[in-house]
C-alpha positions as CSV (number, residue, x, y, z in Angstrom):
1,M,111.9,75.5,128.9
2,A,112.6,79.2,128.0
3,R,116.4,78.9,129.6
4,N,117.1,75.9,127.6
5,A,115.5,76.9,124.7
6,A,117.9,80.2,124.8
7,I,120.9,78.2,125.3
8,L,119.8,75.9,122.2
9,L,119.3,78.7,120.7
10,G,122.9,80.5,120.8
11,G,124.4,76.8,120.8
12,V,123.1,76.4,117.5
13,A,124.4,79.7,116.1
14,L,127.9,79.1,117.8
15,G,127.8,75.8,115.6
16,A,126.8,76.9,112.6
17,T,129.1,79.5,112.7
18,F,132.0,77.2,113.1
19,G,130.7,75.2,111.1
20,A,130.8,78.0,108.4
21,G,134.2,78.8,109.2
22,A,135.2,74.9,108.5
23,A,133.2,75.4,105.0
24,M,135.3,78.2,104.2
25,A,138.4,76.6,104.8
26,Q,137.4,73.9,101.8
27,S,138.4,74.6,98.6
28,A,135.7,75.6,95.7
29,G,135.4,73.0,93.1
30,T,133.0,72.5,90.4
31,N,129.9,74.3,90.5
32,S,126.8,72.4,92.4
33,Q,123.8,71.8,90.0
34,F,122.1,73.5,93.6
35,V,121.7,77.1,94.0
36,T,121.8,77.5,98.0
37,L,119.4,80.2,99.8
38,L,122.1,82.9,99.8
39,E,123.2,82.2,95.8
40,R,119.3,83.4,94.5
41,I,119.5,85.9,92.8
42,V,118.7,89.6,93.9
43,V,117.3,92.5,91.8
44,G,115.5,95.1,94.4
45,A,119.0,96.4,95.5
46,G,120.5,97.9,92.4
47,K,122.8,95.6,89.8
48,A,121.3,92.4,90.2
49,K,123.5,90.1,91.8
50,V,123.2,87.0,94.4
51,A,122.5,87.4,98.0
52,I,125.6,86.7,99.1
53,D,127.8,89.3,97.6
54,T,125.1,91.8,98.3
55,P,126.1,94.2,101.2
56,Q,122.9,94.1,102.8
57,A,120.9,91.7,104.8
58,V,118.5,90.6,102.4
59,T,116.5,86.9,101.4
60,V,114.8,86.2,98.8
61,V,111.8,83.3,99.1
62,D,111.5,81.7,96.0
63,Q,108.1,79.7,94.3
64,A,109.4,76.6,96.2
65,D,109.8,77.9,99.7
66,I,105.5,79.3,99.0
67,D,104.1,75.9,97.8
68,R,106.4,74.0,100.5
69,K,104.9,76.1,103.1
70,Q,101.3,75.5,101.6
71,A,101.2,79.4,102.6
72,G,97.2,80.4,103.4
73,T,98.4,84.0,104.9
74,I,101.2,86.2,103.9
75,G,102.9,86.0,107.0
76,E,103.0,82.6,106.3
77,I,105.3,83.1,103.6
78,L,107.8,85.3,105.8
79,D,107.7,83.4,108.6
80,D,111.9,81.9,108.1
81,V,113.7,84.9,107.2
82,P,115.4,86.4,109.9
83,G,114.7,90.0,111.3
84,V,111.4,89.8,110.2
85,T,107.9,89.2,112.3
86,M,104.5,89.2,111.3
87,I,102.8,91.1,114.3
88,G,98.7,92.2,115.2
89,S,97.2,88.4,114.5
90,E,96.6,85.3,112.8
91,R,93.9,86.8,110.7
92,V,93.8,88.0,107.0
93,L,92.7,91.0,107.7
94,G,95.2,91.9,110.7
95,E,98.5,91.4,109.0
96,S,101.5,93.6,109.4
97,F,104.8,93.9,109.2
98,N,108.2,94.3,111.5
99,I,111.6,94.6,110.8
100,R,114.2,94.3,113.1
101,G,112.4,95.5,115.8
102,I,110.6,98.2,113.8
103,G,106.8,98.1,113.6
104,A,104.3,97.7,116.3
105,A,100.3,96.9,115.8
106,E,98.2,99.8,116.3
107,T,100.7,102.4,116.1
108,S,100.3,104.7,113.3
109,G,103.2,105.4,111.1
110,D,105.2,101.9,111.4
111,E,103.2,101.0,108.1
112,A,105.9,104.4,106.4
113,R,108.2,103.0,108.3
114,I,108.7,99.6,106.1
115,I,108.1,99.9,102.5
116,L,105.9,97.2,100.9
117,T,106.0,96.6,97.3
118,V,103.9,94.4,94.3
119,D,106.2,94.1,90.7
120,G,107.3,97.6,92.0
121,A,104.0,99.5,93.0
122,R,104.2,101.0,96.5
123,K,101.4,99.3,98.6
124,F,100.2,101.8,102.0
125,Y,97.5,100.6,104.1
126,E,96.3,102.3,107.7
127,Q,93.4,101.9,109.5
128,Y,92.3,101.4,113.1
129,R,92.9,97.6,114.4
130,M,93.2,96.5,110.6
131,G,96.5,95.0,109.5
132,S,98.4,96.5,106.6
133,F,98.6,94.2,103.3
134,F,95.8,92.9,101.6
135,S,96.5,89.4,99.1
136,D,96.8,85.9,98.7
137,P,100.4,84.3,98.6
138,E,99.0,82.1,95.6
139,L,99.5,85.3,93.6
140,Y,102.9,85.4,93.8
141,K,106.7,83.3,92.7
142,A,109.0,85.6,95.2
143,A,109.3,87.8,97.6
144,E,112.8,89.9,98.4
145,V,113.4,91.0,101.8
146,L,115.5,93.9,101.8
147,R,116.6,94.6,105.4
148,G,117.7,98.1,107.4
149,P,117.4,102.0,106.2
150,A,119.9,101.0,103.0
151,S,117.0,100.4,101.2
152,S,116.2,103.9,100.8
153,T,118.2,104.7,98.2
154,L,116.1,103.4,95.5
155,Y,112.8,103.1,97.2
156,G,112.0,106.4,99.4
157,A,113.4,107.7,102.1
158,G,112.0,106.8,105.5
159,A,112.2,102.7,105.0
160,F,113.8,102.3,108.9
161,G,112.7,98.9,108.5
162,G,113.8,98.0,105.2
163,V,111.6,96.9,102.0
164,I,109.6,94.0,101.0
165,N,109.1,93.4,97.6
166,F,106.7,90.2,95.8
167,T,106.6,89.5,92.5
168,T,103.8,88.1,90.6
169,K,103.4,85.3,88.7
170,D,104.3,85.4,84.6
171,A,103.2,83.5,82.2
172,S,107.3,82.1,81.2
173,D,107.0,80.4,84.3
174,F,104.7,77.8,83.2
175,I,104.9,77.3,79.5
176,K,107.1,75.0,78.9
177,D,110.4,75.0,75.7
178,G,108.6,73.7,72.7
179,K,104.7,74.3,74.1
180,T,102.7,76.7,73.1
181,G,100.3,77.2,77.0
182,A,99.8,75.5,79.6
183,V,96.6,75.0,82.5
184,R,97.3,74.6,85.6
185,L,94.7,73.6,88.3
186,K,95.5,73.7,92.5
187,G,93.2,72.4,95.2
188,S,94.6,72.9,98.7
189,Y,92.4,71.9,102.4
190,S,94.0,72.5,105.7
191,S,92.3,70.9,108.4
192,N,92.7,74.3,111.3
193,G,88.9,76.0,110.1
194,N,88.5,73.5,107.1
195,G,90.3,75.8,105.1
196,T,90.2,75.1,101.3
197,L,92.0,76.8,98.3
198,A,90.6,76.4,94.6
199,S,92.9,77.6,92.1
200,G,93.1,78.2,88.3
201,I,96.1,79.4,85.9
202,I,96.2,79.6,82.0
203,A,99.2,80.9,80.5
204,H,99.2,81.2,76.9
205,R,101.8,82.4,74.1
206,I,100.0,84.2,71.8
207,N,102.9,84.7,69.3
208,E,106.6,84.5,69.4
209,T,106.6,88.8,70.9
210,F,103.3,88.3,73.4
211,E,102.2,86.2,76.4
212,V,99.4,86.2,78.5
213,L,98.6,85.0,82.2
214,A,95.3,84.9,83.7
215,A,94.8,83.6,87.4
216,G,91.7,83.0,89.5
217,N,91.7,82.1,93.3
218,F,89.4,81.0,95.9
219,R,90.2,80.8,99.4
220,R,88.0,80.5,102.5
221,S,87.9,79.2,106.2
222,D,85.6,78.6,109.4
223,I,86.9,79.7,112.6
224,V,90.3,78.4,113.1
225,D,90.9,77.2,116.6
226,L,93.8,78.0,119.0
227,A,96.5,75.4,120.6
228,N,94.8,75.2,123.8
229,G,91.6,74.4,123.2
230,S,89.8,77.8,122.2
231,E,89.0,79.2,119.0
232,L,90.4,82.8,117.2
233,P,87.6,84.9,116.8
234,G,87.4,86.8,114.0
235,S,89.6,84.3,111.4
236,E,87.0,83.0,109.4
237,F,86.7,84.6,105.8
238,A,86.3,84.2,101.9
239,A,88.2,85.7,99.7
240,W,88.7,85.9,96.1
241,S,91.8,87.2,94.3
242,G,93.0,87.6,90.4
243,L,95.9,88.6,88.3
244,V,95.7,88.9,84.1
245,K,99.5,89.7,83.1
246,G,100.7,90.4,79.6
247,T,104.2,90.5,78.8
248,I,105.2,92.1,75.7
249,H,108.4,91.2,73.9
250,L,109.5,94.0,71.5
251,D,112.4,92.9,70.7
252,A,115.3,91.4,72.3
253,D,115.8,94.2,74.7
254,Q,112.7,96.2,75.0
255,V,110.0,94.4,77.3
256,V,106.3,95.8,78.3
257,R,104.6,93.9,80.8
258,L,100.7,95.2,82.0
259,S,99.1,93.7,85.2
260,Y,96.0,93.9,87.2
261,Q,95.7,91.9,90.3
262,R,92.9,92.7,92.7
263,W,91.9,90.7,96.1
264,N,88.2,90.7,97.5
265,S,86.8,90.0,100.9
266,D,82.9,90.6,101.9
267,A,81.7,89.0,105.0
268,D,78.7,90.1,107.5
269,Q,78.8,89.8,111.3
270,Q,82.6,89.9,111.4
271,D,84.9,91.2,114.1
272,Y,85.4,94.8,113.5
273,A,88.9,94.2,115.9
274,Q,91.4,92.2,113.4
275,T,94.7,92.7,115.5
276,G,93.8,91.2,118.3
277,T,91.1,89.2,120.7
278,I,88.5,91.8,122.9
279,P,86.4,88.9,124.5
280,T,82.5,90.1,124.9
281,T,82.8,90.5,128.7
282,N,85.3,93.8,128.2
283,P,83.3,97.1,128.3
284,Q,85.7,98.1,125.5
285,N,84.4,95.6,122.8
286,F,83.9,96.6,119.4
287,G,81.5,94.1,118.5
288,L,80.7,92.9,114.8
289,I,80.8,94.7,111.3
290,D,79.8,93.9,108.1
291,R,82.9,94.7,106.3
292,T,83.8,94.9,102.5
293,V,87.8,94.8,101.5
294,D,88.7,95.2,97.9
295,D,92.4,95.8,96.8
296,Q,93.2,96.4,94.0
297,T,96.6,97.0,92.0
298,A,97.3,98.3,88.0
299,I,101.1,98.7,86.4
300,I,101.9,99.4,82.9
301,S,106.0,98.9,82.5
302,Y,108.3,99.3,80.1
303,E,112.2,98.1,79.8
304,N,114.7,98.3,77.3
305,E,118.0,96.5,78.0
306,A,120.2,98.4,74.7
307,S,122.5,95.7,75.1
308,G,124.7,97.6,72.2
309,N,124.3,100.7,74.5
310,D,126.3,100.8,77.8
311,M,124.6,104.4,78.6
312,L,121.2,102.7,78.4
313,D,119.2,100.2,80.8
314,L,116.0,101.8,80.9
315,K,113.3,100.8,83.1
316,V,109.8,103.0,83.5
317,Q,106.9,101.7,85.1
318,L,103.1,103.6,85.9
319,S,100.9,102.0,88.7
320,Y,98.0,102.7,90.7
321,S,97.2,101.0,94.0
322,N,93.5,101.6,95.7
323,T,93.1,99.5,98.3
324,A,89.5,100.4,100.0
325,V,87.5,99.2,103.2
326,S,83.6,99.6,103.5
327,Q,81.7,98.9,106.8
328,E,78.1,99.0,108.0
329,N,75.9,97.6,110.2
330,P,78.0,97.4,113.2
331,T,76.5,95.6,116.5
332,S,79.4,97.9,119.2
333,P,78.1,98.4,122.3
334,V,79.6,101.8,122.0
335,P,78.4,104.0,119.2
336,S,80.8,105.7,117.4
337,N,81.2,106.9,113.8
338,I,84.1,104.9,113.0
339,F,82.2,101.7,112.5
340,V,79.7,102.5,109.8
341,A,82.8,104.3,107.1
342,D,84.4,104.1,103.7
343,Y,88.5,104.1,104.1
344,G,90.7,104.1,101.6
345,Y,94.3,105.0,100.4
346,Q,95.0,105.6,96.4
347,T,98.1,105.8,94.8
348,T,99.5,106.3,91.8
349,Q,103.2,106.5,91.3
350,L,105.6,107.0,88.4
351,N,109.1,105.3,88.1
352,V,111.9,106.2,85.9
353,E,115.2,104.9,86.6
354,N,118.2,104.2,84.1
355,T,121.5,102.5,85.1
356,S,124.3,103.0,82.7
357,S,127.5,101.0,82.8
358,F,131.1,102.0,82.4
359,S,134.3,99.7,83.0
360,G,137.4,99.5,81.6
361,E,141.2,97.0,82.7
362,G,140.4,95.4,86.2
363,W,137.1,98.3,87.0
364,E,133.2,98.0,86.2
365,N,130.7,100.2,87.5
366,F,126.8,100.8,87.7
367,L,125.4,104.1,87.6
368,T,121.7,103.7,88.4
369,Y,119.5,107.4,88.7
370,G,115.8,108.6,88.4
371,V,112.7,109.9,89.7
372,Q,110.0,108.6,91.9
373,A,106.9,110.9,91.8
374,S,103.6,109.9,93.6
375,H,100.7,111.1,94.8
376,Q,98.2,109.4,97.5
377,N,94.4,109.9,98.8
378,R,93.6,109.0,102.2
379,V,89.4,109.2,102.5
380,A,87.7,108.2,105.6
381,D,83.7,108.8,104.7
382,P,81.4,108.3,107.2
383,L,78.0,107.2,106.2
384,S,76.4,108.7,109.6
385,G,77.4,111.2,111.7
386,T,80.0,113.9,112.1
387,L,83.7,113.8,110.0
388,I,86.4,111.4,111.6
389,T,89.1,112.8,112.6
390,T,91.0,110.4,114.2
391,H,91.5,109.4,110.4
392,P,92.1,112.4,109.0
393,E,91.6,112.9,105.3
394,G,94.1,114.3,103.0
395,T,96.7,113.8,99.9
396,S,100.5,113.2,99.9
397,S,102.5,113.7,97.1
398,S,105.8,113.4,96.6
399,V,108.6,113.5,94.5
400,G,112.0,111.8,94.9
401,V,115.3,112.1,93.1
402,F,118.3,109.6,93.5
403,A,121.7,107.8,92.0
404,Q,123.4,104.9,93.4
405,S,126.7,103.5,91.8
406,E,128.3,100.5,92.3
407,H,131.8,100.3,91.1
408,T,134.0,97.1,91.1
409,I,137.5,96.6,91.3
410,N,138.8,93.5,90.2
411,D,136.3,91.1,90.6
412,A,137.0,92.0,94.6
413,L,135.9,95.0,96.2
414,T,132.5,96.4,95.6
415,V,131.7,100.1,97.2
416,I,128.3,101.4,96.7
417,A,127.6,104.9,97.2
418,G,124.2,106.5,96.7
419,A,122.1,109.6,97.7
420,R,118.3,110.2,97.5
421,A,116.0,113.6,98.6
422,D,112.5,113.3,98.5
423,F,110.4,116.4,98.8
424,S,107.0,115.8,100.2
425,T,103.8,117.8,100.5
426,L,101.1,116.6,103.0
427,T,97.6,118.3,102.2
428,P,94.8,117.8,104.7
429,S,91.0,118.0,103.8
430,E,88.9,120.7,103.9
431,T,87.3,118.2,106.8
432,V,90.1,118.8,109.1
433,V,89.2,122.3,110.6
434,G,92.7,124.4,111.2
435,A,95.0,122.8,109.4
436,S,97.4,123.8,106.4
437,P,99.4,121.9,103.9
438,S,103.0,121.0,105.1
439,E,106.0,120.6,103.0
440,D,109.4,119.3,103.9
441,V,112.4,117.3,102.2
442,A,114.0,114.3,103.3
443,I,118.0,112.8,102.6
444,S,118.8,109.4,102.5
445,P,122.8,109.0,101.8
446,K,124.8,105.6,101.9
447,L,127.8,103.8,101.8
448,A,128.6,100.2,101.3
449,A,131.5,98.0,100.3
450,L,132.4,94.5,100.4
451,Y,135.4,92.5,99.9
452,K,136.3,89.2,98.3
453,F,139.3,87.7,100.2
454,N,138.4,84.6,97.5
455,E,135.5,82.8,96.6
456,N,134.7,81.2,99.5
457,F,135.4,84.5,101.7
458,S,134.1,87.8,102.3
459,V,133.4,90.6,104.6
460,F,131.4,94.0,104.1
461,G,129.9,96.7,106.0
462,S,127.6,100.0,105.2
463,A,126.5,103.4,107.0
464,A,123.0,104.6,105.8
465,H,121.0,107.7,107.0
466,T,117.5,108.2,106.2
467,E,115.0,110.5,107.0
468,R,111.2,110.0,107.5
469,M,108.1,112.7,107.9
470,P,104.7,112.5,109.6
471,T,102.4,110.9,107.8
472,L,98.5,112.5,107.6
473,D,97.6,110.6,110.6
474,E,99.9,111.4,112.4
475,M,100.4,115.5,111.8
476,F,96.5,115.5,111.5
477,Q,94.7,113.3,113.7
478,Y,92.4,114.8,116.6
479,S,89.9,114.6,119.2
480,G,87.7,116.3,121.4
481,T,90.3,116.2,123.8
482,R,92.9,116.0,122.3
483,T,94.9,117.6,119.5
484,M,96.4,117.9,115.8
485,N,100.5,118.5,116.1
486,P,101.2,120.7,113.2
487,N,104.3,121.0,114.6
488,L,105.6,117.4,114.2
489,K,109.2,117.4,112.9
490,K,110.5,114.2,110.7
491,E,112.4,111.7,112.7
492,Y,116.1,110.3,111.7
493,S,118.0,107.0,111.3
494,D,121.3,106.2,111.5
495,N,122.2,102.5,110.7
496,F,125.7,100.6,110.6
497,E,126.2,96.9,109.7
498,L,129.0,94.8,109.7
499,G,129.1,91.2,108.1
500,L,131.0,88.2,106.7
501,A,130.1,85.4,104.3
502,T,131.4,82.1,102.8
503,Q,130.5,79.3,100.5
504,A,132.1,76.7,99.1
505,D,130.9,73.6,96.6
506,D,132.1,69.8,97.0
507,I,132.4,70.0,101.2
508,F,130.9,66.4,101.6
509,T,130.3,64.8,98.4
510,G,131.0,65.8,94.8
511,N,128.2,67.8,94.5
512,D,127.2,69.6,97.3
513,S,126.9,73.4,98.1
514,V,126.8,75.7,101.7
515,A,126.7,79.4,102.4
516,F,126.4,81.2,105.5
517,K,126.0,85.1,106.0
518,A,126.3,86.9,109.3
519,T,124.8,90.8,109.4
520,A,125.6,93.0,112.5
521,F,123.4,96.1,112.9
522,H,123.0,99.2,115.1
523,N,120.1,102.2,114.0
524,D,120.1,105.2,115.8
525,I,116.7,106.4,115.6
526,T,115.9,110.4,116.4
527,D,113.3,113.0,117.3
528,G,111.1,109.6,116.6
529,I,107.6,109.9,116.2
530,A,105.4,108.2,118.9
531,S,101.8,107.7,120.0
532,N,101.2,110.2,123.0
533,P,100.7,108.2,126.3
534,I,99.0,111.4,127.9
535,T,95.8,110.8,127.0
536,A,93.9,114.1,127.5
537,N,94.3,117.5,126.4
538,A,97.7,116.5,124.5
539,P,98.5,116.0,120.5
540,Y,97.8,112.6,119.2
541,F,101.5,112.3,118.4
542,I,104.6,113.6,119.6
543,N,108.7,113.6,118.9
544,I,110.5,111.8,121.5
545,A,114.1,111.5,121.6
546,G,114.4,108.4,120.3
547,M,115.1,104.5,119.9
548,R,118.8,102.6,119.6
549,I,118.0,99.2,118.1
550,W,120.8,96.5,117.4
551,G,121.4,92.8,116.7
552,L,122.9,90.3,114.9
553,E,121.2,87.8,112.0
554,L,121.8,84.9,110.3
555,E,121.7,83.0,107.6
556,G,122.8,79.2,106.5
557,S,122.1,76.9,103.7
558,Y,123.3,73.3,102.7
559,D,121.9,71.9,99.5
560,S,123.1,68.3,98.0
561,D,121.8,65.3,96.1
562,V,120.3,63.5,99.3
563,M,119.8,66.4,101.4
564,F,118.7,70.5,102.9
565,A,119.1,72.6,105.6
566,R,118.0,76.1,106.3
567,L,119.5,78.2,109.0
568,A,118.1,81.1,110.1
569,Y,118.8,83.1,113.4
570,T,117.1,86.6,115.0
571,Y,118.7,88.8,117.8
572,T,117.5,91.9,118.5
573,R,117.8,94.4,121.4
574,G,116.6,98.1,121.5
575,V,116.2,101.0,124.4
576,Y,114.6,104.0,124.6
577,T,117.2,106.8,124.7
578,E,114.9,109.6,126.8
579,D,112.1,109.6,129.3
580,M,108.5,110.4,127.9
581,I,106.4,110.6,131.1
582,A,102.3,109.8,130.8
583,T,99.6,110.8,133.4
584,N,99.1,107.2,133.7
585,P,102.4,105.2,134.7
586,A,102.0,102.1,133.0
587,N,102.1,104.2,129.5
588,S,105.2,105.6,131.0
589,I,108.6,105.6,128.3
590,F,111.8,105.6,130.7
591,A,115.5,106.1,129.0
592,G,117.1,102.6,128.9
593,D,113.7,100.5,128.7
594,D,113.2,98.5,125.9
595,V,111.8,99.2,123.2
596,R,107.8,97.7,123.2
597,S,108.4,96.3,119.3
598,I,111.4,94.2,120.0
599,P,110.4,90.8,118.4
600,Q,111.7,87.5,121.0
601,D,114.9,86.0,119.8
602,K,114.5,83.5,117.0
603,L,115.9,80.3,115.4
604,V,114.4,78.4,112.6
605,L,115.8,75.1,111.6
606,T,115.0,73.3,108.6
607,V,116.4,69.7,107.4
608,G,115.2,68.0,104.9
609,G,115.5,64.9,102.6
610,R,115.3,64.3,99.0
611,A,115.1,60.9,97.0
612,Q,115.5,62.1,94.1
613,D,115.0,58.1,92.1
614,L,111.1,58.7,93.6
615,D,110.8,62.9,92.8
616,L,110.1,63.0,96.7
617,E,111.4,66.0,99.2
618,Y,110.5,65.7,102.8
619,G,111.9,67.6,106.1
620,A,110.8,68.8,109.3
621,R,111.1,72.9,110.6
622,L,112.0,73.6,113.6
623,T,111.2,77.0,115.4
624,L,112.6,78.1,119.1
625,A,111.9,81.3,120.7
626,A,113.6,82.7,123.7
627,N,111.8,84.6,126.4
628,P,111.0,87.9,125.3
629,L,112.1,91.3,126.8
630,T,108.7,93.0,126.0
631,A,105.2,92.2,125.0
632,V,102.1,94.1,123.9
633,A,99.4,94.6,126.0
634,T,96.5,92.4,125.3
635,V,92.6,92.7,126.5
636,P,91.9,91.1,129.1
637,V,96.1,91.4,130.3
638,T,97.8,88.1,129.9
639,P,100.5,86.4,131.3
640,M,104.4,87.7,129.9
641,P,104.9,85.5,127.2
642,E,107.5,82.8,127.3
643,G,110.2,80.9,125.5
644,W,108.6,78.4,122.9
645,A,109.2,75.9,120.5
646,T,107.2,74.3,117.4
647,V,108.3,71.4,114.9
648,D,106.4,71.5,111.2
649,V,106.9,68.5,109.1
650,F,106.5,68.8,104.8
651,A,106.6,66.3,102.0
652,T,106.6,67.1,98.0
653,W,106.1,64.8,95.4
654,K,106.7,66.3,92.1
655,P,107.2,63.9,89.2
656,E,109.3,65.3,86.7
657,S,108.6,62.3,84.2
658,G,106.5,59.2,83.7
659,Q,102.4,59.1,83.4
660,F,102.3,61.6,86.6
661,E,104.1,64.3,85.1
662,G,102.8,67.5,85.7
663,L,101.3,66.5,88.8
664,E,102.3,67.8,92.2
665,A,101.2,66.1,95.8
666,T,102.5,68.3,99.3
667,F,101.6,67.0,102.7
668,G,102.4,69.3,106.2
669,I,101.4,68.8,109.6
670,D,102.0,72.9,111.2
671,N,102.2,72.8,114.5
672,L,103.0,69.2,115.2
673,F,103.0,68.9,118.9
674,D,99.9,71.4,119.5
675,A,102.5,73.7,121.0
676,D,100.4,76.5,123.0
677,Y,102.2,80.0,123.0
678,R,101.8,83.4,122.3
679,E,104.3,85.5,120.0
680,N,105.0,88.5,121.9
681,L,104.4,90.7,118.9
682,S,100.9,89.3,118.5
683,M,97.9,89.8,120.6
684,D,96.6,86.3,120.1
685,R,97.5,82.8,121.2
686,S,99.0,80.0,118.8
687,K,96.9,78.0,116.5
688,G,97.2,74.6,116.8
689,R,97.9,71.1,115.2
690,T,97.0,71.4,111.4
691,F,97.3,69.1,108.2
692,K,97.5,70.5,104.8
693,L,97.1,68.7,101.9
694,T,97.8,70.4,98.3
695,L,97.1,68.6,94.9
696,A,97.8,70.5,91.6
697,K,98.3,69.3,87.7
698,Q,99.4,71.4,85.0
699,F,98.6,70.5,81.7
700,D,100.7,71.5,79.1
701,Y,99.8,71.8,75.2
């Protein structure tokens, strides 16, 4: 099966390439009414532009995508984005991210190699056997994934994998023209685990300048069944989430936004390990724990487009993020102070950014520049016993200054040049004995270009360098037999990309659109920070020579009155560049060995139809994965994962008029054929067949 899957992966990708070439040969006619996947607007890469005209691999997931999937976890939002893999587990408290082979469960520092934001506010969390992002898909209307280190210029040094931006819902998303407000009620059911969601939204326009949204959600699930007939321990949960967001239009150009969101899960006797199944028969079983997870984000922002002033397009944002985990009443057979403790990250961040525009005959330029300051406090407070030296407390402060110039000539050649410098200080708390503050600076320059031969075809390329400074955990972690490493050096990334893009309208009918984008990348990481495989009398973290990661990402889409299709293909390879020998040969790394965080080659193909007279959309999604090169270790040890295939089906009925206007019904079946497999970066087997049903109704007033 794995061999056939690999052949099919290559065949479909090659076919897509030739198909795109045929589409390119068509002349563009009148614009289609449909916005293809690659024609969605990207706002996180500088000046807003469509994805296909961005000289970087970027994918925008919109509200329709989220609704169609009936996503119950954040991972489900991104499961068909090329280059992105969810790692750790299927549990809501065990999800982390991998982009282009960067990111591995139980590897401190990987959270710092991928930047996560919510409405621009930085989110970060790291704790042993826990995920890195806690939220509910129902809060969001979009997610942008900007792959590769080029994003470091605008978001912060060290984004080796890239950036994921989540955007929350707004009142204007629900209030129709001529109406004052809307009430939207929604309920969902998932057969696997008897999962349910109850959601309510109130959007109200108080006057011509002020509108507000209030949203509340309750989502729960029992233990989830796996495709092999067993259960997924620790998968049961109950969580509340909510969002309050106000938008004030001071005038046509000036906007003030205030928002507060919160996600909370409070459960007794849940599995301590959330990133993998540890059976009770194993002597290292961590047992059960009473655990409360509370995640909060507060933001106030000011924007002034200053339409009459080319020198001013100002954005100022102040945000506060607080992620707290409280644990007590453990049942572990291996007592430790790490179980009964309060963990947390509090981050305050100020972003100030302005864009000045210049133009002349046949050219225009957008210069974006600004400053970003942040202060993060890391907490590990044991409720009893000694200090938690394996989760050192302290603060991380940084100030970054950046500038990016985007120059376009004759609407054909676009050149983007940018640079950033981040000045950071790590300050361990007094509880970290023998440690002293560490200061350093990280530099992130880049150069990217895109050339449009015509309206149908363009090529692009980029070169980006970024540096990542060690985290508090990497620098100051120690235990009885292992030491901290105050001499740990920052790591470096040099990334190169080359790609092509094509799009056309009116290909097969008078109202259809096709778009395709291919991106090849090569990333050299030197002085990489890695967990030390030597388990006694050695530092927890050391610098290795590094890694070399390369690959190819393909994205394609087709839209017409009667059908649509999506294609996402990921090919990633990586090797270590130097030996790192351990006393335990199983933990040794040798030059030329495959990087252990490389995901499987994967193709996701979605094909659907539209019956517009019935307001009906339906389709199926095929996911194929080839044999993996590596896989995370499981307890107990299981065979190496193999290639796999799954099929999901879905249908959405959304009347646009008549007595059922405002009603929305979505039905889906995930893993239709109950395929049993283990994705190579997950420690768990696949979830079994799952039936999903969602009903929503909006009342306008």
